[in-house]
N, C-alpha and C positions, 0 to 999 in steps of 0.2 A: 487222363490217367484214371483208372478205376480203383476201387477199394483194395482189391487183391494186389495190384501193382504197387500202390502206395504203402501198404503194410509190409510187403516183401522188401521194398527199398528201405523203409524205416527200420526194419529188423536188422538189416545189414549194417546200418550206420550207428546204431545205438551201442553204448557200452554194455557189457554182459551183466553187470550187477543190477542195472535198472531196466533191462530190456522187457522183462515179463510185465511189470507194473505199468510201464508206459504204453505197451501194446494193448493191454486191457483197457486203459483209459481211452485210447483212440478207437477201439472197438465200440465202446459206449458212445463216443461221438458219432460214429457212423450209424449206430442203431437209433439214436435219438433224432438224427437228421433224416433218416429214412422214414421214421414214424411221423415226422413233420411234413413229409411229402417231397423232400428234396431228392435229387438224383445223386449217385455216387460221385459224379464229376463235379457237381456243385459243392458238395461237402469237401472234396479235395481242394477246390479253389479257396474255400473259406479257411481251411486249415493251413494252407501254404504248401510249399514243397517239402518233401521228406528231409532234405538237407537243412532247411530252416528249422523244422521241428527238432531235429537231432541237435542242432546248435543250441537251442533253448535248454536242453538237458545236459549240456557240458561236452558235447562232441566237438572236438577241435578241428576235425578234418584230417588228422594224422592218425595213422594206425598206431595204437599203443604198443603193439609188439615190435614194430619196426623202430619206433622211437626208443624203446628200452634197449633194444639190441645195439643201436648206435651209441646210446649213453653208456652201456656196458663196455663197448669197444673203446670209447674215449677214456673211460675211467681206467681200464687196464693199461692203456697206452700211457696215461699220466702216471700210474703207479710204477710202471717199468722204468720210465725216464726220470721221474721226480719223486714220487710218493715214497718209494722204498728208501731212497737215499735220505730224504728229509726225516722220515721216521727213525731210521738208524742213527742219524746224527743227533736227533733230539733224545733218543734213548741213551746214547753215549754221554751226552752232556748231563742228563739226569743221573746216570750211574756215577759219573765223575763228581758231581756235586754231592752225592751221598758220601763219597770218600772223605770230604772235609770234616763233617761232624764226627764221623767214626774215628778218624785219625786224631782229631783234637781230644776226643773223649779218652782214647787209650793213652795218648801222650800225657794228658793230665793225670791219669791214674799212675803212669810210670813216674812222673815227676814227684807225685805225692809219696809213692813208695820209696823213691830215690832219696827223698828228704830224710827218711828214717836212717839211711846209711851214709850220711854225708861225711861223718868223721872217718869212715873206713875207705870209701871209694873216691870222693872228690874233695876239692879244696874250697868249694862254694859253701857259704853259710846255709844252714838247713832252712831258714825262713825264706830265702830267695827261691829255693826249689819248691817249697810248700806253696808260696804265693803264686808262682808261675803255674804250678800244678792245678791249683784251685781255679785260676783264671782260664787255663786251657780247658779244664773240665766244664766250667760254666759256659764257655764259648761253644764247646762241642754240644752241650745239651741245648743251648739256644739255637744253634744252627740246625740241630736235629728237628726241633719244633718247626723251624722255618721250612725245612725240607718236607715235612709232613704235608704242609700246604702246597708246596710245589708238586709233590706226588699226587695229591688230589686233582690239581689242575691238569697234570700230565695224563692221569687216568681219564678224566672227562674228555680231553682232546682225543685220545685214542678211541674212546667209546664213540664219540661223534664220528670219527673217521670210519670205524667199523659199521656203524649204523647207516652211514651214507652209502657204503657198499651194499649192505643188505637191502636198503630202499631201492637203489638203482637196479640191482640184479633181480629183485622180485617184481620190478615194473610198477611200483607204486609212486 
């Protein structure tokens, strides 16, 4: 194999982002070898096969385009059969969990307001309604604070899921 064949084969095997720099380095190897009096075939034997050289620079032997296409097909298949239903289920659970602090908060406000009218509307003593209202309001606020943390975790999970798709579809 001569220099031209070696360089053409190496150019086909290298990843796009590194191709120019690596080819320039190997041009220099050939120039320095030729100035030392070696033939192109001797220089190629010293360097090894283009496949070995490409593997040193991260070439795995698989076409990155073909790999990313199969990864994208697999991801879309997963999304259709599992991903969408899992995401919809998690969203429904998240939305349902938010109903708890909201309902407790408004129930607490309702009980506190109701305690003002106990003599007119109910037979319960006003302090039972007031205590229940304060407890319900406090639980609603506490549950709301907890749900803020759940929302952050849910957001990070969805962000990870979306970034996984972006990474796979962009071929990185």
